[in-house]
ZATI-130712 format. One record per residue (C-alpha): residue in three letters; x, y, z; residue number from 1; chain. Coordinates in Angstrom, 3 decimals. Layout:
BEGIN
{node "ALA",{X,Y,Z},NUM,"A"},
...
END
This chain:
BEGIN
{node "MET",{0.194,0.028,0.011},1,"A"},
{node "ALA",{1.766,3.026,-1.159},2,"A"},
{node "THR",{1.400,6.261,0.641},3,"A"},
{node "LYS",{3.215,9.761,0.413},4,"A"},
{node "SER",{4.856,10.415,3.855},5,"A"},
{node "SER",{8.226,11.681,5.228},6,"A"},
{node "SER",{10.627,9.139,6.054},7,"A"},
{node "ALA",{10.124,9.845,10.021},8,"A"},
{node "ASN",{6.504,9.064,9.431},9,"A"},
{node "ALA",{6.955,6.095,7.410},10,"A"},
{node "LYS",{8.541,4.012,10.405},11,"A"},
{node "LYS",{5.442,4.885,12.679},12,"A"},
{node "ARG",{2.781,3.889,10.054},13,"A"},
{node "PRO",{2.011,-0.214,9.715},14,"A"},
{node "HIS",{2.643,-1.702,6.964},15,"A"},
{node "ALA",{0.072,-3.872,5.169},16,"A"},
{node "GLU",{0.359,-6.479,2.528},17,"A"},
{node "ALA",{-3.257,-7.116,0.798},18,"A"},
{node "LEU",{-4.980,-9.783,-1.166},19,"A"},
{node "ARG",{-8.193,-9.732,-2.980},20,"A"},
{node "ARG",{-10.612,-12.411,-3.620},21,"A"},
{node "ARG",{-13.852,-11.553,-5.172},22,"A"},
{node "ASN",{-15.933,-9.740,-1.797},23,"A"},
{node "ILE",{-12.829,-11.064,0.318},24,"A"},
{node "GLN",{-9.873,-8.813,1.070},25,"A"},
{node "GLY",{-7.252,-9.901,3.565},26,"A"},
{node "ALA",{-4.316,-7.708,4.744},27,"A"},
{node "LEU",{-1.303,-8.236,7.056},28,"A"},
{node "TRP",{-0.674,-5.568,9.313},29,"A"},
{node "GLN",{2.789,-4.582,11.044},30,"A"},
{node "ASN",{2.202,-3.102,14.355},31,"A"},
{node "HIS",{4.635,-1.692,17.250},32,"A"},
{node "ASP",{4.174,-2.601,20.908},33,"A"},
{node "GLY",{5.361,0.193,23.454},34,"A"},
{node "ASP",{9.064,-0.976,23.445},35,"A"},
{node "GLY",{8.797,-0.959,19.482},36,"A"},
{node "ASN",{8.949,-4.645,18.787},37,"A"},
{node "ALA",{7.051,-5.530,15.705},38,"A"},
{node "PHE",{4.107,-7.640,16.049},39,"A"},
{node "TYR",{1.635,-8.990,13.113},40,"A"},
{node "VAL",{-2.098,-9.122,13.181},41,"A"},
{node "THR",{-4.359,-10.116,10.165},42,"A"},
{node "SER",{-7.925,-8.475,8.926},43,"A"},
{node "VAL",{-10.433,-10.118,6.975},44,"A"},
{node "THR",{-12.784,-7.766,5.347},45,"A"},
{node "ARG",{-15.919,-9.114,3.674},46,"A"},
{node "SER",{-17.995,-6.450,1.283},47,"A"},
{node "TYR",{-21.693,-6.684,0.954},48,"A"},
{node "LYS",{-24.694,-4.731,-0.468},49,"A"},
{node "ASN",{-27.131,-4.392,2.309},50,"A"},
{node "GLY",{-30.836,-4.505,1.582},51,"A"},
{node "ASP",{-30.798,-0.824,0.728},52,"A"},
{node "GLY",{-28.028,-1.602,-1.830},53,"A"},
{node "GLU",{-25.704,0.270,0.069},54,"A"},
{node "TRP",{-21.925,-1.294,0.341},55,"A"},
{node "GLN",{-20.936,-2.584,3.971},56,"A"},
{node "ASN",{-17.867,-4.016,5.360},57,"A"},
{node "GLU",{-17.476,-6.817,7.974},58,"A"},
{node "VAL",{-14.044,-6.864,9.493},59,"A"},
{node "LEU",{-12.580,-9.622,11.328},60,"A"},
{node "TYR",{-9.020,-8.807,13.169},61,"A"},
{node "VAL",{-7.161,-12.157,14.049},62,"A"},
{node "PRO",{-3.721,-12.232,15.593},63,"A"},
{node "LEU",{-0.983,-13.673,13.435},64,"A"},
{node "ASP",{-0.894,-16.776,16.283},65,"A"},
{node "ASP",{-4.705,-17.663,15.396},66,"A"},
{node "ALA",{-4.918,-17.318,11.887},67,"A"},
{node "PRO",{-4.154,-21.055,11.225},68,"A"},
{node "ARG",{-6.808,-22.351,13.668},69,"A"},
{node "VAL",{-9.295,-20.101,12.171},70,"A"},
{node "CYS",{-8.605,-21.161,8.486},71,"A"},
{node "GLU",{-8.626,-24.949,9.989},72,"A"},
{node "VAL",{-11.808,-24.136,11.631},73,"A"},
{node "LEU",{-13.434,-22.648,8.373},74,"A"},
{node "ARG",{-12.306,-25.414,6.212},75,"A"},
{node "GLU",{-13.936,-27.599,8.648},76,"A"},
{node "LEU",{-17.229,-25.829,8.621},77,"A"},
{node "GLU",{-17.296,-25.641,4.789},78,"A"},
{node "THR",{-17.068,-29.506,5.007},79,"A"},
{node "LYS",{-19.836,-29.809,7.186},80,"A"},
{node "ALA",{-21.757,-27.446,5.753},81,"A"},
{node "TYR",{-21.502,-29.087,2.322},82,"A"},
{node "GLU",{-22.170,-32.972,4.141},83,"A"},
{node "ALA",{-25.521,-31.058,5.451},84,"A"},
{node "ILE",{-26.320,-30.007,1.815},85,"A"},
{node "GLU",{-25.768,-33.325,0.403},86,"A"},
{node "ALA",{-28.016,-35.016,3.293},87,"A"},
{node "ASP",{-30.610,-32.513,2.520},88,"A"},
{node "TYR",{-30.585,-33.107,-0.988},89,"A"},
{node "GLN",{-30.891,-36.753,-0.446},90,"A"},
{node "ALA",{-33.395,-36.587,1.864},91,"A"},
{node "ALA",{-35.385,-34.612,-0.599},92,"A"},
{node "ARG",{-34.730,-37.349,-3.090},93,"A"},
{node "GLU",{-36.067,-39.916,-0.606},94,"A"},
{node "ALA",{-39.051,-37.987,-0.023},95,"A"},
{node "THR",{-40.127,-37.478,-3.835},96,"A"},
{node "ALA",{-39.693,-41.143,-4.801},97,"A"},
END
């Protein structure tokens, strides 16, 4: 993310790397604690249109240490959702047979 700033201000500003897949954007932010040590936080933003057609954003901030567990939980939920969809489909087919 390019910004115009003096070199003194550039040290204080967090650095972000961003990726986008359709309406989902992920970013990696570098922050500094009170002692000047760097730490990283990820954010995931979901953009969507509300009922009035206005764009809205939902943001989830995830500490870097938690990101792998969040990914694992989402993958497991995706698998369970597709299993439930398949079970519903099979039940509907059997009900009409």
